[in-house]
FIMAR-920146 format. One line per 5 residues: number of its first residue (from 0); their letters; for each residue x, y, z of N, C-alpha, C. Coordinates in nm, 3 decimals. Each point is the difference from the previous one (the first is absolute). Layout:
<sites>
NUM> A> X:Y:Z:X:Y:Z:X:Y:Z ~ ...
</sites>
This chain:
<sites>
0> MDLTQ> 0.468:10.266:-3.880:0.110:-0.056:0.077:0.128:0.074:-0.038 ~ 0.058:0.074:0.093:0.124:0.071:-0.027:0.117:-0.088:0.041 ~ 0.058:-0.065:-0.097:0.111:-0.092:0.027:0.122:0.072:0.055 ~ 0.017:0.128:-0.034:0.119:0.072:0.045:0.001:0.023:0.150 ~ -0.116:-0.012:0.065:-0.008:0.020:0.144:0.020:-0.131:0.077
5> QTCAP> 0.019:-0.109:-0.072:0.018:-0.130:0.063:0.149:-0.035:0.007 ~ 0.032:-0.094:0.084:0.137:-0.047:0.017:0.004:-0.148:-0.037 ~ 0.108:-0.041:-0.060:0.014:-0.141:-0.037:0.008:-0.085:0.126 ~ -0.077:-0.108:-0.001:0.004:-0.098:0.109:0.095:-0.111:-0.040 ~ 0.085:-0.046:0.091:0.092:-0.108:-0.036:-0.076:-0.122:-0.053
10> CRGGV> 0.049:-0.053:-0.110:-0.059:-0.120:-0.058:0.105:-0.110:0.009 ~ -0.024:-0.095:0.085:0.097:-0.108:0.021:-0.038:-0.127:-0.076 ~ -0.092:0.015:-0.093:-0.045:-0.116:-0.076:-0.119:-0.063:0.068 ~ -0.044:-0.112:-0.055:-0.111:-0.071:0.058:-0.136:0.060:-0.031 ~ -0.003:0.104:-0.083:-0.127:0.057:-0.044:-0.006:-0.011:-0.152
15> APLEP> -0.119:-0.009:-0.050:-0.017:-0.009:-0.145:0.019:0.137:-0.064 ~ 0.054:0.002:-0.121:0.007:0.127:-0.072:-0.141:0.049:-0.033 ~ -0.010:0.129:-0.029:-0.129:0.057:-0.037:-0.056:-0.068:-0.125 ~ -0.130:-0.016:-0.001:-0.069:-0.047:-0.120:0.008:0.109:-0.106 ~ 0.000:-0.035:-0.128:0.005:0.102:-0.105:-0.107:0.108:0.014
20> SSARE> -0.120:-0.036:0.041:-0.107:0.101:0.014:0.034:0.099:0.110 ~ 0.057:-0.046:0.110:0.041:0.091:0.108:0.116:0.087:-0.044 ~ 0.092:-0.058:-0.076:0.113:0.077:-0.051:-0.049:0.110:-0.094 ~ -0.098:-0.029:-0.084:-0.054:0.101:-0.091:-0.068:0.113:0.078 ~ -0.068:-0.033:0.108:-0.064:0.103:0.082:0.105:0.092:0.061
25> LLANT> 0.106:-0.057:0.055:0.106:0.082:0.059:0.076:0.080:-0.106 ~ 0.014:-0.058:-0.118:0.071:0.068:-0.109:-0.067:0.133:-0.034 ~ -0.131:0.007:0.016:-0.073:0.124:-0.028:0.048:0.115:0.088 ~ 0.063:-0.031:0.112:0.052:0.102:0.092:0.147:0.033:-0.024 ~ 0.057:-0.057:-0.105:0.142:0.022:-0.030:0.016:0.034:-0.148
30> PGWEL> -0.038:0.121:-0.040:0.007:0.039:-0.141:0.141:-0.018:-0.057 ~ 0.004:-0.048:-0.123:0.128:-0.016:-0.070:0.060:-0.139:0.014 ~ -0.048:-0.079:0.093:0.052:-0.134:0.022:-0.079:-0.099:-0.083 ~ 0.065:-0.110:-0.036:-0.066:-0.105:-0.077:0.022:-0.136:0.066 ~ -0.098:-0.085:-0.016:0.011:-0.138:0.048:0.078:-0.082:-0.102
35> LDDAS> 0.085:-0.088:0.050:0.079:-0.088:-0.086:-0.013:-0.144:0.048 ~ 0.036:-0.092:-0.086:0.013:-0.142:0.034:-0.122:-0.054:0.074 ~ -0.114:0.006:-0.067:-0.125:-0.050:0.058:-0.032:0.064:0.135 ~ 0.019:0.131:0.007:-0.030:0.079:0.120:0.083:-0.044:0.120 ~ 0.126:-0.037:-0.024:0.088:-0.038:0.111:0.107:0.106:0.027
40> KIRRD> 0.007:0.103:-0.084:0.098:0.108:0.016:-0.061:0.129:-0.051 ~ 0.052:0.113:0.050:-0.036:0.131:-0.055:0.127:0.075:-0.036 ~ -0.009:0.080:-0.107:0.116:0.075:-0.048:-0.045:0.136:-0.050 ~ 0.091:0.094:0.017:-0.018:0.131:-0.062:0.134:0.045:-0.056 ~ -0.006:0.055:-0.120:0.118:0.056:-0.064:-0.005:0.152:0.013
45> FKLSD> 0.112:0.058:0.036:0.010:0.145:0.019:0.100:0.057:-0.099 ~ -0.029:0.121:-0.050:0.092:0.074:-0.086:0.052:0.118:0.080 ~ 0.129:0.021:-0.009:0.062:0.113:0.070:0.090:0.075:-0.097 ~ 0.047:0.116:0.043:0.071:0.089:-0.093:0.141:-0.045:-0.036 ~ 0.069:-0.068:0.090:0.137:-0.043:-0.028:0.042:-0.103:0.104
50> FAATL> 0.125:-0.043:-0.005:0.046:-0.104:0.091:0.000:0.047:0.145 ~ 0.043:0.123:0.024:0.005:0.050:0.139:-0.140:0.004:0.062 ~ -0.099:0.046:-0.076:-0.137:0.003:0.050:-0.052:-0.142:0.025 ~ 0.036:-0.091:-0.088:-0.043:-0.139:0.016:0.062:-0.060:0.126 ~ 0.128:0.020:0.019:0.067:-0.053:0.119:-0.058:0.060:0.127
55> AFVNK> -0.029:0.128:-0.001:-0.062:0.065:0.117:-0.136:-0.063:0.030 ~ -0.080:-0.025:-0.104:-0.130:-0.062:0.019:0.015:-0.143:0.054 ~ 0.090:-0.076:-0.056:0.025:-0.137:0.047:0.041:0.002:0.147 ~ 0.083:0.094:0.038:0.041:0.009:0.140:-0.118:0.033:0.091 ~ -0.092:0.085:-0.045:-0.120:0.030:0.079:-0.087:-0.124:0.016
60> VGVLA> -0.013:-0.078:-0.107:-0.075:-0.125:0.009:0.070:-0.094:0.098 ~ 0.131:-0.004:-0.004:0.076:-0.085:0.092:-0.019:0.040:0.146 ~ 0.001:0.128:0.028:-0.022:0.048:0.137:-0.140:-0.039:0.047 ~ -0.099:0.018:-0.086:-0.136:-0.040:0.032:-0.009:-0.150:0.027 ~ 0.062:-0.079:-0.086:-0.003:-0.146:0.015:0.063:-0.043:0.133
65> EAESH> 0.108:0.061:0.037:0.063:-0.032:0.128:-0.090:0.038:0.117 ~ -0.064:0.116:-0.010:-0.088:0.046:0.108:-0.119:-0.093:0.018 ~ -0.051:-0.055:-0.110:-0.117:-0.087:0.005:0.037:-0.148:0.009 ~ 0.129:-0.031:-0.013:0.048:-0.140:-0.002:-0.071:-0.082:-0.107 ~ -0.019:0.062:-0.115:-0.061:-0.070:-0.114:0.070:0.049:-0.125
70> HPDIT> 0.074:-0.088:-0.065:0.097:0.041:-0.101:-0.039:-0.043:-0.141 ~ 0.008:0.093:-0.095:-0.032:-0.032:-0.139:0.123:-0.049:-0.076 ~ -0.026:-0.049:-0.119:0.107:-0.020:-0.098:0.001:0.127:-0.083 ~ 0.117:0.060:-0.015:0.012:0.126:-0.072:0.101:-0.016:-0.113 ~ -0.038:0.044:-0.118:0.089:0.005:-0.115:0.004:0.145:-0.045
75> FGWGY> 0.121:0.052:-0.024:0.007:0.140:-0.043:0.122:0.026:-0.085 ~ -0.006:0.111:-0.071:0.108:0.047:-0.083:-0.024:0.147:-0.031 ~ 0.063:0.050:-0.104:-0.010:0.141:-0.034:-0.145:0.034:-0.035 ~ -0.067:0.073:0.089:-0.133:0.051:-0.027:-0.116:-0.096:0.017 ~ 0.026:-0.119:0.053:-0.112:-0.093:0.021:0.021:-0.081:0.127
80> CSVLF> -0.113:-0.046:0.054:0.002:-0.084:0.119:-0.125:-0.087:-0.004 ~ 0.017:-0.127:0.028:-0.111:-0.092:0.009:-0.002:-0.057:0.142 ~ -0.116:0.008:0.066:-0.014:-0.049:0.137:-0.101:-0.115:-0.003 ~ 0.041:-0.113:0.055:-0.082:-0.122:0.001:-0.022:-0.044:0.143 ~ -0.127:-0.019:0.037:-0.033:-0.049:0.133:-0.072:-0.133:-0.008
85> YTHKI> 0.037:-0.089:0.089:-0.076:-0.120:0.034:0.059:-0.049:0.131 ~ -0.073:-0.082:0.069:0.047:-0.049:0.129:0.066:-0.135:-0.022 ~ 0.132:0.001:0.010:0.079:-0.119:-0.032:-0.043:-0.122:0.080 ~ -0.028:0.019:0.128:-0.030:-0.115:0.088:-0.128:-0.072:-0.038 ~ -0.093:0.070:-0.065:-0.125:-0.067:-0.041:-0.008:-0.014:-0.152
90> KGLHQ> 0.106:0.043:-0.068:0.009:-0.011:-0.146:-0.123:0.062:-0.069 ~ -0.038:0.115:0.050:-0.115:0.070:-0.058:-0.021:0.134:0.067 ~ -0.117:0.054:-0.020:-0.031:0.133:0.052:-0.065:-0.005:0.137 ~ 0.035:0.099:0.080:-0.053:0.022:0.134:-0.040:0.148:0.005 ~ -0.083:0.037:0.092:-0.039:0.141:0.011:0.123:0.090:0.016
95> NDFIM> 0.105:-0.049:0.063:0.123:0.078:0.015:0.052:0.052:-0.133 ~ -0.012:-0.081:-0.105:0.052:0.041:-0.130:-0.074:0.124:-0.051 ~ -0.128:0.007:0.026:-0.080:0.114:-0.044:0.023:0.122:0.089 ~ 0.023:-0.023:0.128:0.037:0.110:0.089:0.128:0.065:-0.050 ~ 0.098:-0.083:-0.034:0.127:0.052:-0.049:-0.016:0.070:-0.134
100> AAKVN> -0.080:-0.057:-0.090:-0.022:0.063:-0.130:-0.061:0.139:0.018 ~ -0.097:0.012:0.089:-0.062:0.130:0.025:0.102:0.098:0.058 ~ 0.085:-0.047:0.087:0.101:0.088:0.060:0.107:0.039:-0.102 ~ 0.036:-0.092:-0.088:0.094:0.035:-0.106:-0.064:0.104:-0.092 ~ -0.128:-0.012:-0.027:-0.067:0.101:-0.082:0.014:0.139:0.061
105> ELTTY> -0.002:0.009:0.132:0.018:0.132:0.064:0.138:0.058:-0.030 ~ 0.098:-0.084:-0.025:0.135:0.046:-0.030:0.011:0.060:-0.139 ~ -0.101:-0.023:-0.084:0.010:0.051:-0.136:-0.001:0.152:-0.006 ~ -0.035:0.064:0.109:0.009:0.147:0.004:0.146:0.045:-0.003 ~ 0.092:-0.094:0.013:0.143:0.031:-0.003:0.061:-0.016:-0.139
110> GAE> -0.082:0.008:-0.103:0.055:0.002:-0.135:-0.025:-0.122:-0.084 ~ -0.060:-0.103:0.053:-0.029:-0.120:-0.081:-0.137:0.015:-0.060 ~ -0.017:-0.057:-0.117:-0.132:-0.002:-0.065:-0.050:-0.142:-0.008
</sites>
């Protein structure tokens, strides 16, 4: 399953979050990401060379998030960035979160590790 070829579908709530077993299966397609909070969130920490590179990476993640209408929580500073995905409306994970994680991984060719 190539998650990078998929598009996020609007989630307006009313659906159950992914079961932990389903989340673990999807996680296998998103190297570098980890499950958090009883498999209700995924996060990846990135290392970058300096603040300018970090800000550029964060901006690329932001452009992607706007294009897909699925937005992460991002924390960053000099040389680091943490990206956290979960679907707020269902208070857990949805396939969209893994689609976005896979697409963010593609951005790592721009200097993030």
